[in-house]
N, C-alpha and C positions, 0 to 999 in steps of 0.2 A: 496462218498469217503470223508474221513476226511483230513483236511488241517493241516499241522504241524505248530508249533509256528514260525519256521524259515520262512516258506512260508507266514504266516500272516504278519510277520515283513517286508519281502520284498514287499509283496502286499501293505502294508501300505505305505512304502516309495514311491513306484511307483505311487500309488493312490494320495499321498500328492503332489508329484512333478507334476503329471498330472493336478490335480485340481488347483495347484498354477499357472501353465501355463495358464489354462483356465481363471483364474481370472485376471492375470496380463496382458496378451496380449491385451484383449479388452480395458483395462483401462490404458494403458501405458501413454496416454496423460494426464490423471488425476494425474499421479504420480508426476507431476511437482509442484503440490500444496501440501504443507506440511500437511495441514488439511486433505486433501483427503488421503494422505499416511497413516496418523494416522487411519483413518476410515478403510482402507484396511488392515492394520496390525491388527486392532481389529477383523475384519472379519476372517482373517487367523487364529488368535489365537482361536476364537470361533469354527471354523471348526476343528482345530487340537484337541482341548479339547473334542469335541463331538466324534471324531474318536477314541481317546484314551479311552473314556468311553465305547464305543461300544466294543472295543477290550478287555478291562478289564472284561466286562460282558460276554466275550467269545461267543459273537454272532457268529454264523457260517457265513462265508463269502460266501454267495450264491447270486444268481441274485436278489432275493427279498431284501436282506439287502443292496446290492449295489444301487438298485433303491431308497430305502429309504434314503440312504446317499446322493445320487445325488439330491433327492427332497429337503432334508434339505439344502444342499449347494445352490441350485438355489433359494430357498426361502430366504436364508440369503443374497444372491447376490441381489435379487430384493429389499429387505429392504434397503441395503446399497446404491443401485443405486438411489432409491427414496430419501434417505437422502442426497446424493450428489447433486441430481437435486435441492432439496430445498435450500441447501447451496449455490449452484451456482446461483440460482435465487435471493437469498437474496444479494449475493455479487454484482450481476449485478445491482440490484435496488439501492444499496448503492453507487456504482460507478456513476450511472446515476444521483442520487440526488446530489452527490458531484460535478459532472460536471455542472449541472444546477445552483447550488449555486455559483460555481466559475464564471460562465458566468454572473450571476446576479451581483455579487460583482465587477467584471471587468467593467460591464456597469455603475455601480454607480461611480466607481473611474474615469472612462474616461469621464463621463458626468457631474460630479459635478463642479460648477463654482469656487470652492476653490482649490487652488494649493495644491496638495498632493505629497509627495515624501518619499523615503526611501534611506538612504545612509549609507556607512561604516564610522566608527569613525576614528579619527586620523587626523593629519595635511594634509595628502594626501587622504582624504576621497573621495570616488567616489559614484555617484548616481547609485542605483541598480533598482529603480522604480520611475516613475514620471508620472503624468497625463497631458493631454493636457493643462489644465488651468495654471499650473505652467510654462510650456514651453512658453505660450503666455505672462504671467506676466513678465517673465525675457527677453522677446524679442528674443527668439531663433527661428530659422526657422523650426526646426524639433525636434522630441523627441530624435532621435539618437544624434544630435548635443548637446542637453542639457545633455543627459546621459554621454557623453564623457567629460563633464566639471568637473574640480576639484572643489569640494564643497567650499573650501576656496576662490576660485576665485569669488564667489558670495558675499562675505563679503566686506563691504566698508573698514573695518580694519581686516586683516587676524588674528590679535591677538584675536579678538572677537571670531573667530572660535575656536581657541585653548581653550579660557576660557569657551566657551559654551560646548565643548567636555568634558573638565575636570569636569564641573558641572554635566553634564549628567552621567558621570561615577561614581562620588561621590554619587549622589542622586538616581540614577537608573532611573530617569525620570525628564523631565523639561516641565513645562506647561506655555503657554502664555508668553514666554520669548521674549521681544522686542529687536530686533537687527536691525542695519542699514545694508542693503544689497545694491547690485548694479546690474543693468541690464547688458545685454551683451554689450550695447553701453556706459556703465559707469554711466548712470542716476541713482541717488540714489533712493532707495526703502526701506521703513520701513516694517518689517515683524514681525509676532509673530510666534515663533517656539514652 
């Protein structure tokens, strides 16, 4: 029995929606990653173009051609699945390497006997990062206490803080700038920033 062009069109739409559902449902979790979405969109376009080519060639839609189409689709799905597995493995390896590197750097910062810190600029600058050595150098009891200190409060002369910040903004960096600072108890301390 011969299939009419209208039936072919309807069959094509039903088949496309069915295949799309078969592809999307198992991989819905993967759709959260844009890279994977792109891969699936590419797969869908490839399948759609192959179907259009088969219809243009006026292949009869019989059981054999449906099986051939399904075989093509599942082969493409297998290729994309393998590609996604590789990409996922690469991403996991990169995340693990980043985590190890972060732990290593954190260990260096926490264990180096030199005081290290990072703070915001301005007259009311706040510490955002500090290591245990600088906490001890300034006589604070804990890292939290030190981080809650106004940066300007550690300068013997608060105007030096302002001058230092202006110099840093103007030059983009300051190296080995000697300033007189003070500990928590007010004891003078010379430092190079």
